[in-house]
N, C-alpha and C positions, 0 to 999 in steps of 0.2 A: 559275797561273804565280806565280813568286816575286815578293814585293813588297819593294822596297829603299828605301822612304821611310817616315818616321815620321808617322803620321796623328794629327791632333788628335782630341779627344773628339768634336767636332761632325762631323768628317769620317767617323769610325767609325760614328756614328749614321746619317749619310746613306747610307753604304755598306750598312748593315744594312737600312735601309728599302727602298732601291732594289733590293737583291738579291732581296727578296720581291716587289717590284712593278716588275720590269724593263720598260722600254719601248724606245724607239729614240732615237738622236740623228741629227741631220741636219747634214751638213757645210755651213758657211756661207762658208768662204774659197774662192777660185777654185781653189786646189790646196792640199792639206794632207797632211802626213806622218802616218802611223800607225806608232808606235814599239813596240819590244819591251818597254820599261820606261817608267814614268811620269816621264821626264825628257827634256829637250831634247837630250841628248847620246847617248841610247840609239840603237842601230841602227834604221834605217827598214825596217819590214816591208813596207809598201805605201804607195802614194800614191793619194789619192782626190780627186775633184773636187766642186765645189759642187752640192748637191742630193742627193748620195749618202746613203742612209739605212743606218745600221749598228745591229745589235742591241745594246742596252745591257745590260751585265752588272752594273756597279756604278759608283759615283762614288768616286774616291780623290783627295781634295783638289782640285787644279785639273785633274784628268784624268778622262776617261771611259774605263772598261775596256769594250771592245766585242769582239764576235765578228765576224771577217772572213767574207766569203763562203766556203763550203766549197770546198776544193781536193781533189777526189776524196774519199778517206776521211778526210782530215785536216781538223780544225777548229781554228782558231787564235784565241786571244784576245790582244788587243794594246791599245795605249793611244793615244788622240787627245786633244789639249789642248782645254780648254774655250774657249780663245781662238779656235779655228777651227771649232768645232762647237757645236750647241745642243741641249738636251733637247727632244724632240718627242713629245708625247702620251704621258706616262708611263703605263705599264700597258697600252698598246695592243700589238697584235700587230705585229711589224715588217713593213712593206710596202716591199720594195726600190724605190728611186726611180732611174730612169736618169739619168746625168749629162747636162749640156746637149748638145743635138744628138740626143737620143733613143737613144744607143748604150748598151746595158746592159753591165755588167761581163762580160767574157768569161772563163768558166771551163770549158774543154773537158774531156771525160773523159780519164782517163789511158790511155796505150797498154797493150796486153796485154804483160805481162812474164813470160817463163818462170820467172824467179826468184821471182815474187810480190811483188817490191819496186817501188815507184814513187817517182820523185824529181821534184820540181817546183821551178822557180826562180820565186819570188814577186816579180813586178814590177808595181807599181801594182795595177790591177784585173784583171790577167791572171796565169794560171798557165801558164808555159812548161814543158812536160814534157820532161825529158831522156830521150833514147832510150838504152837500155843497149847496151854493146858488149862483145864477148867477147874477152878477152885470150888470146893463144896462150901455152901453157905449154911451157917448154923445160927441158932438163937440160944443164948445162954442167960442165966440170971446175971444181974448187973454186978460184975466182979472184974477187978483189974482195970488199969487205965493205960495199958501199953500192950503191944503185940507179945512182948516177952512175958509179961504178967499173965496174959491169957494162955500162952503156950505152956507155962508152968502148971496150970490147973486144968488144961484142956481135957474134958472127959472122953472116955472111950466112945460113947455114943453121942453123936452130934445131932441134935434135933433140928429139923427144918423150921423155918419161920412159920409162926401161926399167930392168928389174931387172939391176943390174950389181954386185951384192954389197954388202958392208958399208962400202965406202970412202965418203968424204965427197965430195959434189958440191954444186953450187948449182942450185936450182930458181928459174926466173925467169919472171915473167908480163909479156908484152909486147903492146902494141897495134900493129897494122900501120899503114902510112901511107895506106891507101886512103880512108877516110872522115874528113872534117873534123869535129871536135867542135862542139857548139853554141857560137856566139859570144855572149858576154855583155858588155854595155857597162858595167855597174856594177863598181866596184873592190871593193865589199864586198857581194856578193850574199847574199840569204837563200834557203836551200833548205829545203824541206819534204819529209821522207822518211817514207814509210809502209812499214813492214816487218812489219805484222801477219800477213801471209799468206806469209811466207818459206817457200819450198818446202823441206821436209825438216829445218828448224831452228826451234826455239822462239824467238819474238822476244825473250824475256827473256835469251837467251844471245847477244844481238847488240848492236852499237852502231855507228852510222854515223860516218864521219870524212871530212875533206877531205885529199887528198894532191896533191902536185905531181908531174907526170910528168917523167921524165928522158929528154931526147931523145938518140937514137943517130944515128950518121953515116948510117945507111941510111934515116932518115926515120921509123923506128919509135920508140916511146916505152916506156920501162920503167916498169911500175907498181909492182912489188915483187919481192923476192927473199928466199930463205931457204936456209940450208945444211941438209943432212940426209943420211941414208944413201942410197946409190945404189939400194937395194932397197926404198925406202919404198913404192913402188907395189904391192909384193907383201905388205906387212905389214898385218895385220887386227886388231891389238890397239891400244887407245888408249894409246900410249906416247910420241908425238911432241909435245913442247912447242913447237909451231910459233911461237906469238906471242912466246915469249921471245926468239927469234933473228930474227924476221921484220924485214926492212928495207924501209921506204918513207919518202918525204919527207912526213911528216905536217905539215899546216898548222895552226898554233895557231888554235883556233876555239872558240866557245861552243856547246855542244851541250845543248839543253834537251829533256827528254822531255815532250812535250805531253800524251801519254797512253800507256799501254802499247802498244808497237809503233809509235809515231809520234814523230818528233823534228823540231826546228828547228835548223839549223846556220847560224851566222853567223861569218865570219872575224873574228878579234880585231883585225885591222888591214887596210888596203887591200892587195889582192893585186897584186903586180907583174905586168906582162904575161908571159904564158906559158900553158902548158897544164896543166890540173888535172883532178881527178875526185872525185866523191863515191863512196865505197866503203862496204861493210858488212863488219865484222869481228867474229869471235867474241872473247870475253875470253880472257885467258891461261889456257889449260887443255890438257891432253894430248888429242891427236886421233889418229884413225886415218890412217896414211899413205895407204892405198889410197883413203880417202874424200877427203882434201885434194887429191890428185892426180887425182881423178875429175871428172865433170861433174854430180855430184849433191851434195845437202846442202851442207856447208861448202865443198866443192870448187867447186861452182857459184858460190858467193859470191866465192871468191878469184879466179875467172876473170871476174866481171862488174863492170864499172865504168860510171859515168855521167859521161862526159868533157865538159869545156867549156873554152873558151879565153878569156883576158882579153887584149884588144888593147892 
């Protein structure tokens, strides 16, 4: 992880020694924040209770760099202040200690995902896995230049893409109103996204993002839209620069690649009440229309969202 503080010579020396002789740290405060960076204003990645034991990776000034309990395939390093934790048996193998009451941190396995992507909301000692939802893909006459404009005129009947020649149309991805998204109490939640095993797409060609969903009068929510030829579904050459014109309400967020195919996403500011989603997008490049509008490869990713609601 990146380091944004200047260390003294002695701190560098301590870091070097402890990196070779890593031990564990034990939480001494009743409740303590684990942060994404070694400063008191950095986003909170997790909360831990007294007695919790964390694997020590290094000491950086007044902070311990520790490894959190694994959440599926994702392993995250973060920081805890030396004011609320203490070095415990340097060089020993970490032995997880349950918090008071005998309850161990709960990290359940991720759900089976057809896309191969898993998304977890990191809350304290728990990983709440978001279940993916499949957006309906429709083809509209060329109207509106944003998801909110499309949501305002979204018809009751959304027609599936069909080959209608070279004229311009709007393709729109919509969630129905049937299932409620996961409710999240935090205004600035941290998400861990594992896209190492994305079906049909190399993880190096992908990047996760946060988007806000645009509500329509019918109760459905628009995820994204893009203009294109009405016959894109029949085109099999990589000539559609989809991401150049793709429209979605992207939420400003910090996206850190933890390791290849795994990232941590933190909103840059508190999220206002509303419905949001974690999505996976390809970089700007030309794609095959028949694939984008299909249920495989990049097409599956455009259709798949991990929705949540901020109350």
